[in-house]
N, CA, C and O atoms as CSV, one atom per row, in Angstrom:
chain,resi,resn,atom,element,x,y,z
A,1,UNK,N,N,41.626,-52.320,69.579
A,1,UNK,CA,C,42.594,-51.260,69.641
A,1,UNK,C,C,41.855,-49.937,69.469
A,1,UNK,O,O,41.211,-49.715,68.443
A,2,UNK,N,N,41.944,-49.059,70.463
A,2,UNK,CA,C,41.307,-47.763,70.336
A,2,UNK,C,C,41.954,-46.754,71.275
A,2,UNK,O,O,42.614,-47.108,72.252
A,3,UNK,N,N,41.742,-45.503,70.948
A,3,UNK,CA,C,42.223,-44.410,71.785
A,3,UNK,C,C,40.999,-43.571,72.114
A,3,UNK,O,O,40.304,-43.098,71.215
A,4,UNK,N,N,40.738,-43.388,73.392
A,4,UNK,CA,C,39.560,-42.612,73.757
A,4,UNK,C,C,39.872,-41.122,73.883
A,4,UNK,O,O,39.084,-40.283,73.447
A,5,UNK,N,N,41.007,-40.796,74.473
A,5,UNK,CA,C,41.324,-39.375,74.649
A,5,UNK,C,C,42.831,-39.222,74.822
A,5,UNK,O,O,43.416,-39.746,75.770
A,6,UNK,N,N,43.438,-38.510,73.909
A,6,UNK,CA,C,44.875,-38.259,73.978
A,6,UNK,C,C,45.070,-36.757,74.019
A,6,UNK,O,O,44.496,-36.024,73.213
A,7,UNK,N,N,45.876,-36.303,74.955
A,7,UNK,CA,C,46.179,-34.873,75.039
A,7,UNK,C,C,47.679,-34.685,74.848
A,7,UNK,O,O,48.495,-35.402,75.428
A,8,UNK,N,N,48.007,-33.734,74.047
A,8,UNK,CA,C,49.410,-33.392,73.834
A,8,UNK,C,C,49.603,-31.960,74.316
A,8,UNK,O,O,48.968,-31.032,73.814
A,9,UNK,N,N,50.473,-31.793,75.279
A,9,UNK,CA,C,50.748,-30.468,75.799
A,9,UNK,C,C,51.983,-29.923,75.103
A,9,UNK,O,O,53.100,-30.382,75.346
A,10,UNK,N,N,51.777,-28.956,74.250
A,10,UNK,CA,C,52.865,-28.395,73.457
A,10,UNK,C,C,53.102,-26.940,73.858
A,10,UNK,O,O,52.186,-26.219,74.256
A,11,UNK,N,N,54.345,-26.547,73.739
A,11,UNK,CA,C,54.676,-25.144,73.979
A,11,UNK,C,C,54.253,-24.337,72.766
A,11,UNK,O,O,54.476,-24.774,71.637
A,12,UNK,N,N,53.657,-23.187,72.960
A,12,UNK,CA,C,53.297,-22.339,71.824
A,12,UNK,C,C,54.532,-21.968,71.006
A,12,UNK,O,O,55.550,-21.559,71.564
A,13,UNK,N,N,54.441,-22.109,69.695
A,13,UNK,CA,C,55.538,-21.762,68.812
A,13,UNK,C,C,56.574,-22.861,68.624
A,13,UNK,O,O,57.554,-22.665,67.906
A,14,UNK,N,N,56.379,-23.985,69.241
A,14,UNK,CA,C,57.326,-25.101,69.119
A,14,UNK,C,C,57.001,-25.879,67.845
A,14,UNK,O,O,55.993,-26.582,67.778
A,15,UNK,N,N,57.858,-25.749,66.840
A,15,UNK,CA,C,57.600,-26.398,65.550
A,15,UNK,C,C,57.576,-27.916,65.684
A,15,UNK,O,O,56.706,-28.569,65.108
A,16,UNK,N,N,58.505,-28.480,66.425
A,16,UNK,CA,C,58.552,-29.930,66.602
A,16,UNK,C,C,57.272,-30.439,67.258
A,16,UNK,O,O,56.756,-31.493,66.886
A,17,UNK,N,N,56.763,-29.692,68.232
A,17,UNK,CA,C,55.514,-30.082,68.895
A,17,UNK,C,C,54.355,-30.103,67.900
A,17,UNK,O,O,53.505,-30.992,67.957
A,18,UNK,N,N,54.318,-29.142,66.999
A,18,UNK,CA,C,53.259,-29.090,65.995
A,18,UNK,C,C,53.350,-30.283,65.046
A,18,UNK,O,O,52.326,-30.865,64.687
A,19,UNK,N,N,54.552,-30.650,64.639
A,19,UNK,CA,C,54.747,-31.792,63.745
A,19,UNK,C,C,54.300,-33.074,64.432
A,19,UNK,O,O,53.596,-33.891,63.839
A,20,UNK,N,N,54.706,-33.246,65.672
A,20,UNK,CA,C,54.330,-34.451,66.421
A,20,UNK,C,C,52.819,-34.518,66.584
A,20,UNK,O,O,52.227,-35.590,66.458
A,21,UNK,N,N,52.197,-33.393,66.859
A,21,UNK,CA,C,50.745,-33.357,67.027
A,21,UNK,C,C,50.034,-33.808,65.751
A,21,UNK,O,O,49.057,-34.554,65.821
A,22,UNK,N,N,50.509,-33.370,64.598
A,22,UNK,CA,C,49.888,-33.774,63.338
A,22,UNK,C,C,50.124,-35.257,63.050
A,22,UNK,O,O,49.232,-35.939,62.545
A,23,UNK,N,N,51.317,-35.756,63.368
A,23,UNK,CA,C,51.584,-37.181,63.156
A,23,UNK,C,C,50.726,-38.041,64.080
A,23,UNK,O,O,50.271,-39.113,63.682
A,24,UNK,N,N,50.504,-37.582,65.301
A,24,UNK,CA,C,49.619,-38.316,66.212
A,24,UNK,C,C,48.177,-38.307,65.691
A,24,UNK,O,O,47.454,-39.291,65.842
A,25,UNK,N,N,47.775,-37.222,65.094
A,25,UNK,CA,C,46.434,-37.143,64.501
A,25,UNK,C,C,46.304,-38.159,63.368
A,25,UNK,O,O,45.264,-38.801,63.218
A,26,UNK,N,N,47.353,-38.300,62.580
A,26,UNK,CA,C,47.352,-39.283,61.501
A,26,UNK,C,C,47.293,-40.709,62.066
A,26,UNK,O,O,46.573,-41.558,61.541
A,27,UNK,N,N,48.041,-40.962,63.121
A,27,UNK,CA,C,48.003,-42.266,63.774
A,27,UNK,C,C,46.618,-42.542,64.346
A,27,UNK,O,O,46.116,-43.662,64.250
A,28,UNK,N,N,46.005,-41.534,64.937
A,28,UNK,CA,C,44.651,-41.685,65.452
A,28,UNK,C,C,43.698,-42.081,64.334
A,28,UNK,O,O,42.846,-42.949,64.523
A,29,UNK,N,N,43.838,-41.452,63.171
A,29,UNK,CA,C,43.006,-41.804,62.022
A,29,UNK,C,C,43.193,-43.256,61.618
A,29,UNK,O,O,42.224,-43.944,61.299
A,30,UNK,N,N,44.434,-43.725,61.631
A,30,UNK,CA,C,44.705,-45.130,61.293
A,30,UNK,C,C,44.037,-46.075,62.291
A,30,UNK,O,O,43.455,-47.088,61.902
A,31,UNK,N,N,44.124,-45.737,63.577
A,31,UNK,CA,C,43.506,-46.577,64.598
A,31,UNK,C,C,41.986,-46.568,64.482
A,31,UNK,O,O,41.342,-47.607,64.625
A,32,UNK,N,N,41.413,-45.391,64.223
A,32,UNK,CA,C,39.965,-45.299,64.057
A,32,UNK,C,C,39.514,-46.107,62.847
A,32,UNK,O,O,38.482,-46.776,62.892
A,33,UNK,N,N,40.273,-46.046,61.785
A,33,UNK,CA,C,39.949,-46.804,60.580
A,33,UNK,C,C,40.014,-48.302,60.864
A,33,UNK,O,O,39.149,-49.055,60.419
A,34,UNK,N,N,41.023,-48.733,61.594
A,34,UNK,CA,C,41.159,-50.149,61.945
A,34,UNK,C,C,39.999,-50.613,62.822
A,34,UNK,O,O,39.601,-51.777,62.761
A,35,UNK,N,N,39.457,-49.712,63.634
A,35,UNK,CA,C,38.326,-50.046,64.500
A,35,UNK,C,C,36.987,-49.953,63.776
A,35,UNK,O,O,35.945,-50.285,64.341
A,36,UNK,N,N,37.020,-49.496,62.511
A,36,UNK,CA,C,35.790,-49.394,61.739
A,36,UNK,C,C,35.046,-48.079,61.894
A,36,UNK,O,O,33.904,-47.958,61.450
A,37,UNK,N,N,35.674,-47.098,62.512
A,37,UNK,CA,C,35.064,-45.775,62.699
A,37,UNK,C,C,35.477,-44.876,61.537
A,37,UNK,O,O,36.337,-44.007,61.686
A,38,UNK,N,N,34.862,-45.092,60.390
A,38,UNK,CA,C,35.296,-44.411,59.166
A,38,UNK,C,C,35.074,-42.908,59.198
A,38,UNK,O,O,35.921,-42.156,58.716
A,39,UNK,N,N,33.960,-42.451,59.752
A,39,UNK,CA,C,33.688,-41.006,59.781
A,39,UNK,C,C,34.715,-40.275,60.639
A,39,UNK,O,O,35.222,-39.223,60.250
A,40,UNK,N,N,35.020,-40.838,61.811
A,40,UNK,CA,C,36.007,-40.215,62.688
A,40,UNK,C,C,37.394,-40.264,62.056
A,40,UNK,O,O,38.162,-39.307,62.161
A,41,UNK,N,N,37.714,-41.375,61.403
A,41,UNK,CA,C,39.011,-41.496,60.734
A,41,UNK,C,C,39.143,-40.455,59.624
A,41,UNK,O,O,40.185,-39.814,59.487
A,42,UNK,N,N,38.087,-40.291,58.840
A,42,UNK,CA,C,38.112,-39.302,57.760
A,42,UNK,C,C,38.349,-37.905,58.323
A,42,UNK,O,O,39.107,-37.123,57.749
A,43,UNK,N,N,37.704,-37.590,59.439
A,43,UNK,CA,C,37.892,-36.274,60.059
A,43,UNK,C,C,39.336,-36.090,60.524
A,43,UNK,O,O,39.903,-35.008,60.371
A,44,UNK,N,N,39.928,-37.133,61.088
A,44,UNK,CA,C,41.324,-37.048,61.531
A,44,UNK,C,C,42.259,-36.815,60.356
A,44,UNK,O,O,43.146,-35.965,60.423
A,45,UNK,N,N,42.062,-37.570,59.279
A,45,UNK,CA,C,42.917,-37.398,58.103
A,45,UNK,C,C,42.722,-36.018,57.479
A,45,UNK,O,O,43.684,-35.421,56.995
A,46,UNK,N,N,41.504,-35.509,57.482
A,46,UNK,CA,C,41.257,-34.171,56.928
A,46,UNK,C,C,41.972,-33.103,57.746
A,46,UNK,O,O,42.478,-32.132,57.184
A,47,UNK,N,N,42.019,-33.271,59.068
A,47,UNK,CA,C,42.745,-32.300,59.906
A,47,UNK,C,C,44.236,-32.316,59.587
A,47,UNK,O,O,44.876,-31.264,59.579
A,48,UNK,N,N,44.798,-33.495,59.325
A,48,UNK,CA,C,46.213,-33.579,58.941
A,48,UNK,C,C,46.433,-32.886,57.606
A,48,UNK,O,O,47.414,-32.163,57.427
A,49,UNK,N,N,45.522,-33.108,56.675
A,49,UNK,CA,C,45.685,-32.557,55.321
A,49,UNK,C,C,45.543,-31.040,55.271
A,49,UNK,O,O,45.973,-30.415,54.302
A,50,UNK,N,N,44.952,-30.444,56.292
A,50,UNK,CA,C,44.893,-28.980,56.354
A,50,UNK,C,C,46.301,-28.422,56.494
A,50,UNK,O,O,46.645,-27.420,55.868
A,51,UNK,N,N,47.113,-29.078,57.321
A,51,UNK,CA,C,48.479,-28.612,57.570
A,51,UNK,C,C,49.452,-29.138,56.517
A,51,UNK,O,O,50.340,-28.414,56.067
A,52,UNK,N,N,49.280,-30.410,56.123
A,52,UNK,CA,C,50.145,-31.058,55.139
A,52,UNK,C,C,49.284,-31.530,53.968
A,52,UNK,O,O,48.915,-32.703,53.915
A,53,UNK,N,N,48.958,-30.639,53.031
A,53,UNK,CA,C,47.966,-30.927,51.986
A,53,UNK,C,C,48.259,-32.144,51.106
A,53,UNK,O,O,47.318,-32.792,50.648
A,54,UNK,N,N,49.500,-32.470,50.861
A,54,UNK,CA,C,49.802,-33.572,49.945
A,54,UNK,C,C,50.455,-34.750,50.651
A,54,UNK,O,O,51.183,-35.522,50.027
A,55,UNK,N,N,50.201,-34.893,51.945
A,55,UNK,CA,C,50.819,-36.002,52.691
A,55,UNK,C,C,50.209,-37.320,52.220
A,55,UNK,O,O,49.009,-37.552,52.364
A,56,UNK,N,N,51.061,-38.178,51.652
A,56,UNK,CA,C,50.613,-39.413,51.017
A,56,UNK,C,C,49.824,-40.318,51.960
A,56,UNK,O,O,48.755,-40.806,51.593
A,57,UNK,N,N,50.333,-40.547,53.161
A,57,UNK,CA,C,49.654,-41.458,54.078
A,57,UNK,C,C,48.289,-40.927,54.504
A,57,UNK,O,O,47.342,-41.699,54.652
A,58,UNK,N,N,48.186,-39.639,54.697
A,58,UNK,CA,C,46.900,-39.050,55.062
A,58,UNK,C,C,45.925,-39.117,53.881
A,58,UNK,O,O,44.735,-39.372,54.069
A,59,UNK,N,N,46.427,-38.890,52.680
A,59,UNK,CA,C,45.562,-38.994,51.496
A,59,UNK,C,C,45.052,-40.420,51.305
A,59,UNK,O,O,43.879,-40.631,50.998
A,60,UNK,N,N,45.935,-41.389,51.487
A,60,UNK,CA,C,45.527,-42.791,51.353
A,60,UNK,C,C,44.547,-43.184,52.453
A,60,UNK,O,O,43.584,-43.908,52.202
A,61,UNK,N,N,44.789,-42.710,53.659
A,61,UNK,CA,C,43.878,-42.997,54.765
A,61,UNK,C,C,42.514,-42.390,54.541
A,61,UNK,O,O,41.496,-43.025,54.817
A,62,UNK,N,N,42.481,-41.161,54.040
A,62,UNK,CA,C,41.205,-40.503,53.758
A,62,UNK,C,C,40.452,-41.255,52.665
A,62,UNK,O,O,39.237,-41.436,52.752
A,63,UNK,N,N,41.163,-41.684,51.657
A,63,UNK,CA,C,40.544,-42.448,50.571
A,63,UNK,C,C,39.939,-43.754,51.113
A,63,UNK,O,O,38.828,-44.133,50.741
A,64,UNK,N,N,40.672,-44.424,51.984
A,64,UNK,CA,C,40.175,-45.681,52.569
A,64,UNK,C,C,38.982,-45.417,53.481
A,64,UNK,O,O,38.035,-46.204,53.512
A,65,UNK,N,N,39.025,-44.315,54.219
A,65,UNK,CA,C,37.924,-43.996,55.133
A,65,UNK,C,C,36.649,-43.644,54.383
A,65,UNK,O,O,35.547,-43.899,54.870
A,66,UNK,N,N,36.796,-43.053,53.191
A,66,UNK,CA,C,35.621,-42.653,52.427
A,66,UNK,C,C,35.161,-43.739,51.447
A,66,UNK,O,O,34.152,-43.577,50.760
A,67,UNK,N,N,35.913,-44.848,51.388
A,67,UNK,CA,C,35.534,-45.945,50.492
A,67,UNK,C,C,34.250,-46.607,50.999
A,67,UNK,O,O,33.939,-46.587,52.190
A,68,UNK,N,N,33.535,-47.182,50.067
A,68,UNK,CA,C,32.287,-47.874,50.426
A,68,UNK,C,C,32.599,-49.040,51.354
A,68,UNK,O,O,33.646,-49.672,51.216
A,69,UNK,N,N,31.707,-49.336,52.298
A,69,UNK,CA,C,31.956,-50.416,53.269
A,69,UNK,C,C,32.067,-51.740,52.670
A,69,UNK,O,O,32.275,-52.723,53.381
């Protein structure tokens, strides 16, 4: 299971589009983590946490991505 390239075309200023984009980033992190790409997963979760600093799922994903192998 992997995603090589996903593009989301959002209208500027569309709040719903921004929310969906961040949730897709979180999903991408989950998929990268499942594939064993911990560095990429950590980067995805960190991008989510910039916008949503205390998002539980992103925090848990980041913790799992940074855990020892």
